[in-house]
N, CA, C and O atoms as a GROMACS GRO file, in nm:
protein
  368
    1MET      N    1  10.122   4.296   0.371
    1MET     CA    2  10.016   4.210   0.355
    1MET      C    3   9.900   4.260   0.400
    1MET      O    4   9.887   4.320   0.507
    2SER      N    5   9.799   4.232   0.306
    2SER     CA    6   9.661   4.281   0.287
    2SER      C    7   9.551   4.210   0.417
    2SER      O    8   9.539   4.090   0.440
    3ASP      N    9   9.485   4.314   0.483
    3ASP     CA   10   9.384   4.260   0.586
    3ASP      C   11   9.304   4.234   0.565
    3ASP      O   12   9.218   4.245   0.652
    4THR      N   13   9.262   4.171   0.415
    4THR     CA   14   9.149   4.150   0.350
    4THR      C   15   9.201   4.026   0.304
    4THR      O   16   9.317   4.006   0.267
    5SER      N   17   9.101   3.937   0.309
    5SER     CA   18   9.150   3.796   0.232
    5SER      C   19   9.096   3.818   0.088
    5SER      O   20   9.056   3.928   0.050
    6SER      N   21   9.097   3.698   0.003
    6SER     CA   22   9.044   3.685  -0.111
    6SER      C   23   8.912   3.627  -0.101
    6SER      O   24   8.843   3.662  -0.197
    7LEU      N   25   8.855   3.558  -0.027
    7LEU     CA   26   8.745   3.534   0.020
    7LEU      C   27   8.638   3.658   0.074
    7LEU      O   28   8.522   3.691   0.048
    8THR      N   29   8.746   3.705   0.161
    8THR     CA   30   8.627   3.788   0.194
    8THR      C   31   8.581   3.916   0.123
    8THR      O   32   8.493   3.995   0.157
    9GLU      N   33   8.662   3.916   0.016
    9GLU     CA   34   8.651   4.052  -0.124
    9GLU      C   35   8.562   3.945  -0.190
    9GLU      O   36   8.459   3.997  -0.232
   10LEU      N   37   8.567   3.822  -0.212
   10LEU     CA   38   8.422   3.746  -0.296
   10LEU      C   39   8.309   3.769  -0.214
   10LEU      O   40   8.211   3.816  -0.273
   11ALA      N   41   8.296   3.743  -0.069
   11ALA     CA   42   8.180   3.756  -0.003
   11ALA      C   43   8.108   3.879  -0.005
   11ALA      O   44   7.987   3.897   0.003
   12HIS      N   45   8.203   3.963  -0.019
   12HIS     CA   46   8.146   4.078  -0.028
   12HIS      C   47   8.095   4.141  -0.171
   12HIS      O   48   8.024   4.241  -0.174
   13PHE      N   49   8.135   4.079  -0.280
   13PHE     CA   50   8.139   4.135  -0.418
   13PHE      C   51   7.996   4.001  -0.440
   13PHE      O   52   7.941   4.001  -0.550
   14VAL      N   53   7.960   3.927  -0.365
   14VAL     CA   54   7.866   3.827  -0.372
   14VAL      C   55   7.725   3.894  -0.336
   14VAL      O   56   7.622   3.898  -0.401
   15GLY      N   57   7.754   3.942  -0.219
   15GLY     CA   58   7.593   4.026  -0.145
   15GLY      C   59   7.603   4.212  -0.224
   15GLY      O   60   7.528   4.306  -0.196
   16GLN      N   61   7.678   4.214  -0.287
   16GLN     CA   62   7.662   4.332  -0.338
   16GLN      C   63   7.568   4.316  -0.526
   16GLN      O   64   7.525   4.405  -0.599
   17SER      N   65   7.572   4.191  -0.539
   17SER     CA   66   7.506   4.142  -0.666
   17SER      C   67   7.382   4.174  -0.649
   17SER      O   68   7.331   4.184  -0.537
   18ALA      N   69   7.307   4.196  -0.785
   18ALA     CA   70   7.172   4.260  -0.761
   18ALA      C   71   7.086   4.120  -0.752
   18ALA      O   72   6.988   4.112  -0.678
   19LEU      N   73   7.125   4.026  -0.822
   19LEU     CA   74   7.077   3.938  -0.793
   19LEU      C   75   7.046   3.830  -0.691
   19LEU      O   76   6.971   3.734  -0.711
   20ALA      N   77   7.118   3.856  -0.572
   20ALA     CA   78   7.086   3.843  -0.415
   20ALA      C   79   7.001   3.931  -0.374
   20ALA      O   80   6.955   3.895  -0.266
   21SER      N   81   6.956   4.032  -0.412
   21SER     CA   82   6.842   4.126  -0.360
   21SER      C   83   6.706   4.030  -0.338
   21SER      O   84   6.656   3.936  -0.400
   22GLU      N   85   6.672   4.111  -0.206
   22GLU     CA   86   6.547   4.045  -0.159
   22GLU      C   87   6.414   4.100  -0.262
   22GLU      O   88   6.314   4.028  -0.258
   23ASP      N   89   6.410   4.179  -0.321
   23ASP     CA   90   6.333   4.237  -0.419
   23ASP      C   91   6.332   4.196  -0.551
   23ASP      O   92   6.423   4.236  -0.624
   24ALA      N   93   6.207   4.092  -0.614
   24ALA     CA   94   6.198   4.058  -0.707
   24ALA      C   95   6.199   4.141  -0.846
   24ALA      O   96   6.217   4.085  -0.954
   25VAL      N   97   6.177   4.276  -0.834
   25VAL     CA   98   6.137   4.333  -0.926
   25VAL      C   99   6.326   4.394  -0.969
   25VAL      O  100   6.351   4.430  -1.084
   26VAL      N  101   6.414   4.395  -0.881
   26VAL     CA  102   6.556   4.422  -0.892
   26VAL      C  103   6.638   4.288  -0.970
   26VAL      O  104   6.710   4.298  -1.071
   27ARG      N  105   6.616   4.203  -0.917
   27ARG     CA  106   6.647   4.081  -0.960
   27ARG      C  107   6.589   4.052  -1.105
   27ARG      O  108   6.647   3.982  -1.187
   28ARG      N  109   6.498   4.098  -1.120
   28ARG     CA  110   6.390   4.072  -1.262
   28ARG      C  111   6.502   4.142  -1.379
   28ARG      O  112   6.546   4.088  -1.480
   29GLN      N  113   6.531   4.287  -1.324
   29GLN     CA  114   6.617   4.366  -1.383
   29GLN      C  115   6.732   4.355  -1.461
   29GLN      O  116   6.755   4.371  -1.581
   30ALA      N  117   6.835   4.307  -1.307
   30ALA     CA  118   6.967   4.214  -1.317
   30ALA      C  119   6.957   4.133  -1.418
   30ALA      O  120   7.028   4.150  -1.518
   31VAL      N  121   6.890   4.058  -1.410
   31VAL     CA  122   6.843   3.920  -1.539
   31VAL      C  123   6.850   3.984  -1.667
   31VAL      O  124   6.935   3.960  -1.754
   32ASN      N  125   6.742   4.083  -1.676
   32ASN     CA  126   6.699   4.128  -1.809
   32ASN      C  127   6.858   4.218  -1.858
   32ASN      O  128   6.870   4.243  -1.977
   33ALA      N  129   6.932   4.246  -1.796
   33ALA     CA  130   7.057   4.374  -1.819
   33ALA      C  131   7.166   4.274  -1.864
   33ALA      O  132   7.253   4.299  -1.948
   34MET      N  133   7.150   4.153  -1.796
   34MET     CA  134   7.252   4.049  -1.818
   34MET      C  135   7.204   3.995  -1.940
   34MET      O  136   7.287   3.972  -2.028
   35VAL      N  137   7.066   3.967  -1.964
   35VAL     CA  138   7.068   3.913  -2.127
   35VAL      C  139   7.085   3.982  -2.222
   35VAL      O  140   7.137   3.941  -2.326
   36THR      N  141   7.028   4.141  -2.197
   36THR     CA  142   7.074   4.225  -2.318
   36THR      C  143   7.192   4.210  -2.333
   36THR      O  144   7.210   4.148  -2.438
   37ARG      N  145   7.332   4.245  -2.259
   37ARG     CA  146   7.468   4.240  -2.264
   37ARG      C  147   7.487   4.135  -2.321
   37ARG      O  148   7.562   4.143  -2.418
   38LEU      N  149   7.434   4.002  -2.290
   38LEU     CA  150   7.511   3.883  -2.368
   38LEU      C  151   7.432   3.851  -2.533
   38LEU      O  152   7.456   3.767  -2.619
   39ASN      N  153   7.346   3.943  -2.525
   39ASN     CA  154   7.232   3.925  -2.678
   39ASN      C  155   7.257   4.045  -2.726
   39ASN      O  156   7.155   4.112  -2.740
   40PRO      N  157   7.340   4.088  -2.752
   40PRO     CA  158   7.309   4.238  -2.823
   40PRO      C  159   7.227   4.247  -2.982
   40PRO      O  160   7.189   4.348  -3.042
   41GLY      N  161   7.218   4.103  -3.020
   41GLY     CA  162   7.097   4.118  -3.167
   41GLY      C  163   7.010   4.118  -3.136
   41GLY      O  164   6.928   4.160  -3.218
   42LEU      N  165   6.960   4.077  -3.007
   42LEU     CA  166   6.796   4.049  -2.990
   42LEU      C  167   6.738   4.168  -3.010
   42LEU      O  168   6.774   4.264  -2.943
   43LYS      N  169   6.645   4.177  -3.098
   43LYS     CA  170   6.579   4.304  -3.094
   43LYS      C  171   6.469   4.285  -3.145
   43LYS      O  172   6.459   4.180  -3.209
   44ARG      N  173   6.347   4.374  -3.139
   44ARG     CA  174   6.201   4.335  -3.169
   44ARG      C  175   6.199   4.334  -3.359
   44ARG      O  176   6.236   4.411  -3.448
   45ARG      N  177   6.148   4.233  -3.351
   45ARG     CA  178   6.054   4.178  -3.506
   45ARG      C  179   5.978   4.292  -3.551
   45ARG      O  180   5.939   4.374  -3.468
   46GLY      N  181   5.946   4.308  -3.708
   46GLY     CA  182   5.893   4.402  -3.734
   46GLY      C  183   5.762   4.300  -3.797
   46GLY      O  184   5.791   4.184  -3.823
   47VAL      N  185   5.640   4.341  -3.816
   47VAL     CA  186   5.544   4.323  -3.891
   47VAL      C  187   5.580   4.242  -3.970
   47VAL      O  188   5.565   4.124  -3.936
   48GLY      N  189   5.632   4.266  -4.085
   48GLY     CA  190   5.694   4.215  -4.220
   48GLY      C  191   5.797   4.075  -4.194
   48GLY      O  192   5.803   3.973  -4.264
   49GLU      N  193   5.866   4.104  -4.083
   49GLU     CA  194   5.926   3.959  -4.078
   49GLU      C  195   5.858   3.867  -3.966
   49GLU      O  196   5.918   3.764  -3.937
   50LEU      N  197   5.745   3.892  -3.904
   50LEU     CA  198   5.659   3.784  -3.831
   50LEU      C  199   5.585   3.750  -3.967
   50LEU      O  200   5.580   3.631  -4.000
   51LEU      N  201   5.531   3.840  -4.045
   51LEU     CA  202   5.432   3.760  -4.139
   51LEU      C  203   5.488   3.651  -4.274
   51LEU      O  204   5.426   3.564  -4.335
   52ALA      N  205   5.633   3.699  -4.287
   52ALA     CA  206   5.704   3.622  -4.356
   52ALA      C  207   5.747   3.433  -4.304
   52ALA      O  208   5.781   3.340  -4.377
   53VAL      N  209   5.727   3.436  -4.153
   53VAL     CA  210   5.762   3.320  -4.075
   53VAL      C  211   5.655   3.282  -4.076
   53VAL      O  212   5.660   3.159  -4.076
   54VAL      N  213   5.537   3.323  -4.077
   54VAL     CA  214   5.373   3.224  -4.101
   54VAL      C  215   5.370   3.170  -4.190
   54VAL      O  216   5.341   3.052  -4.209
   55MET      N  217   5.413   3.288  -4.290
   55MET     CA  218   5.374   3.236  -4.435
   55MET      C  219   5.499   3.140  -4.470
   55MET      O  220   5.466   3.082  -4.573
   56ALA      N  221   5.622   3.099  -4.432
   56ALA     CA  222   5.716   3.022  -4.471
   56ALA      C  223   5.628   2.869  -4.367
   56ALA      O  224   5.584   2.764  -4.415
   57LEU      N  225   5.630   2.901  -4.259
   57LEU     CA  226   5.572   2.780  -4.170
   57LEU      C  227   5.445   2.712  -4.265
   57LEU      O  228   5.447   2.592  -4.293
   58SER      N  229   5.330   2.806  -4.313
   58SER     CA  230   5.214   2.761  -4.352
   58SER      C  231   5.246   2.706  -4.487
   58SER      O  232   5.154   2.631  -4.522
   59ALA      N  233   5.364   2.716  -4.597
   59ALA     CA  234   5.373   2.656  -4.691
   59ALA      C  235   5.432   2.537  -4.658
   59ALA      O  236   5.404   2.456  -4.746
   60ARG      N  237   5.510   2.481  -4.561
   60ARG     CA  238   5.617   2.387  -4.508
   60ARG      C  239   5.457   2.292  -4.438
   60ARG      O  240   5.456   2.170  -4.450
   61THR      N  241   5.364   2.347  -4.386
   61THR     CA  242   5.292   2.257  -4.322
   61THR      C  243   5.202   2.204  -4.441
   61THR      O  244   5.174   2.084  -4.450
   62ARG      N  245   5.157   2.302  -4.533
   62ARG     CA  246   5.063   2.262  -4.648
   62ARG      C  247   5.164   2.176  -4.787
   62ARG      O  248   5.118   2.130  -4.892
   63ARG      N  249   5.295   2.179  -4.745
   63ARG     CA  250   5.355   2.059  -4.878
   63ARG      C  251   5.340   1.944  -4.773
   63ARG      O  252   5.316   1.834  -4.824
   64MET      N  253   5.351   1.949  -4.628
   64MET     CA  254   5.377   1.787  -4.552
   64MET      C  255   5.223   1.726  -4.540
   64MET      O  256   5.209   1.608  -4.508
   65LEU      N  257   5.113   1.808  -4.566
   65LEU     CA  258   5.002   1.747  -4.554
   65LEU      C  259   4.921   1.711  -4.733
   65LEU      O  260   4.830   1.639  -4.776
   66MET      N  261   5.017   1.807  -4.787
   66MET     CA  262   4.920   1.759  -4.937
   66MET      C  263   4.957   1.588  -4.983
   66MET      O  264   5.057   1.537  -4.933
   67PRO      N  265   4.911   1.544  -5.035
   67PRO     CA  266   4.945   1.421  -5.099
   67PRO      C  267   5.044   1.439  -5.207
   67PRO      O  268   5.034   1.530  -5.289
   68HIS      N  269   5.150   1.341  -5.206
   68HIS     CA  270   5.245   1.324  -5.264
   68HIS      C  271   5.202   1.272  -5.462
   68HIS      O  272   5.134   1.181  -5.511
   69VAL      N  273   5.288   1.394  -5.524
   69VAL     CA  274   5.255   1.372  -5.644
   69VAL      C  275   5.384   1.339  -5.754
   69VAL      O  276   5.492   1.396  -5.764
   70GLU      N  277   5.336   1.238  -5.822
   70GLU     CA  278   5.427   1.162  -5.921
   70GLU      C  279   5.467   1.225  -6.062
   70GLU      O  280   5.390   1.154  -6.126
   71ILE      N  281   5.514   1.286  -6.138
   71ILE     CA  282   5.498   1.271  -6.271
   71ILE      C  283   5.616   1.189  -6.356
   71ILE      O  284   5.733   1.168  -6.322
   72GLU      N  285   5.558   1.158  -6.454
   72GLU     CA  286   5.642   1.065  -6.546
   72GLU      C  287   5.636   1.171  -6.674
   72GLU      O  288   5.547   1.240  -6.723
   73LEU      N  289   5.804   1.146  -6.708
   73LEU     CA  290   5.822   1.227  -6.825
   73LEU      C  291   5.894   1.173  -6.898
   73LEU      O  292   6.001   1.126  -6.860
   74ASP      N  293   5.849   1.168  -7.031
   74ASP     CA  294   5.932   1.128  -7.136
   74ASP      C  295   5.934   1.181  -7.277
   74ASP      O  296   5.849   1.175  -7.366
   75VAL      N  297   6.088   1.247  -7.270
   75VAL     CA  298   6.088   1.324  -7.384
   75VAL      C  299   6.168   1.251  -7.526
   75VAL      O  300   6.278   1.197  -7.517
   76PHE      N  301   6.081   1.263  -7.668
   76PHE     CA  302   6.184   1.195  -7.771
   76PHE      C  303   6.218   1.265  -7.867
   76PHE      O  304   6.149   1.359  -7.904
   77SER      N  305   6.302   1.241  -7.909
   77SER     CA  306   6.387   1.326  -8.024
   77SER      C  307   6.294   1.274  -8.146
   77SER      O  308   6.213   1.182  -8.152
   78PRO      N  309   6.341   1.378  -8.246
   78PRO     CA  310   6.237   1.373  -8.362
   78PRO      C  311   6.266   1.214  -8.414
   78PRO      O  312   6.169   1.156  -8.464
   79ALA      N  313   6.399   1.138  -8.403
   79ALA     CA  314   6.394   1.001  -8.482
   79ALA      C  315   6.344   0.901  -8.386
   79ALA      O  316   6.385   0.787  -8.404
   80GLY      N  317   6.236   0.929  -8.258
   80GLY     CA  318   6.204   0.857  -8.161
   80GLY      C  319   6.276   0.799  -8.061
   80GLY      O  320   6.222   0.721  -7.983
   81PHE      N  321   6.430   0.839  -8.055
   81PHE     CA  322   6.468   0.823  -7.972
   81PHE      C  323   6.410   0.876  -7.769
   81PHE      O  324   6.327   0.958  -7.729
   82ARG      N  325   6.485   0.802  -7.711
   82ARG     CA  326   6.454   0.884  -7.585
   82ARG      C  327   6.551   0.990  -7.574
   82ARG      O  328   6.670   0.961  -7.575
   83ALA      N  329   6.502   1.148  -7.561
   83ALA     CA  330   6.608   1.229  -7.534
   83ALA      C  331   6.659   1.279  -7.416
   83ALA      O  332   6.773   1.325  -7.411
   84VAL      N  333   6.592   1.275  -7.328
   84VAL     CA  334   6.589   1.341  -7.210
   84VAL      C  335   6.530   1.211  -7.096
   84VAL      O  336   6.416   1.165  -7.107
   85ARG      N  337   6.637   1.162  -6.981
   85ARG     CA  338   6.586   1.078  -6.832
   85ARG      C  339   6.586   1.196  -6.726
   85ARG      O  340   6.666   1.289  -6.718
   86VAL      N  341   6.523   1.181  -6.681
   86VAL     CA  342   6.529   1.298  -6.575
   86VAL      C  343   6.486   1.192  -6.438
   86VAL      O  344   6.387   1.120  -6.450
   87THR      N  345   6.557   1.187  -6.325
   87THR     CA  346   6.563   1.077  -6.206
   87THR      C  347   6.533   1.148  -6.084
   87THR      O  348   6.629   1.197  -6.024
   88LEU      N  349   6.425   1.161  -6.040
   88LEU     CA  350   6.414   1.206  -5.888
   88LEU      C  351   6.420   1.129  -5.769
   88LEU      O  352   6.356   1.024  -5.776
   89PRO      N  353   6.462   1.144  -5.692
   89PRO     CA  354   6.446   1.076  -5.554
   89PRO      C  355   6.324   1.052  -5.528
   89PRO      O  356   6.243   1.141  -5.554
   90ARG      N  357   6.278   0.927  -5.469
   90ARG     CA  358   6.135   0.877  -5.466
   90ARG      C  359   6.144   0.898  -5.263
   90ARG      O  360   6.227   0.854  -5.184
   91ARG      N  361   6.009   0.990  -5.237
   91ARG     CA  362   5.963   0.989  -5.076
   91ARG      C  363   5.946   0.863  -5.030
   91ARG      O  364   5.897   0.777  -5.104
   92PRO      N  365   5.985   0.837  -4.902
   92PRO     CA  366   5.890   0.732  -4.836
   92PRO      C  367   5.760   0.770  -4.824
   92PRO      O  368   5.678   0.694  -4.773
   0.00000   0.00000   0.00000
């Protein structure tokens, strides 16, 4: 039979964790290491990617702020009959 119980082993494990450290720098490094391991896709973005995001948000904002435009389009055949009917959903 073992002379240490599971609870004693758990207590030693928690006590050895860097997150239980008194030093704030050590705790911050431990958290940063966990985040890096959990999210390996996290990487620094290039200037081009950031510029693309800014441009996309700018275009979206501009479309939201601009007044809505309605275009009526009638296309007739040479015989005078309607050739094309385009129906687009109306915005509220």
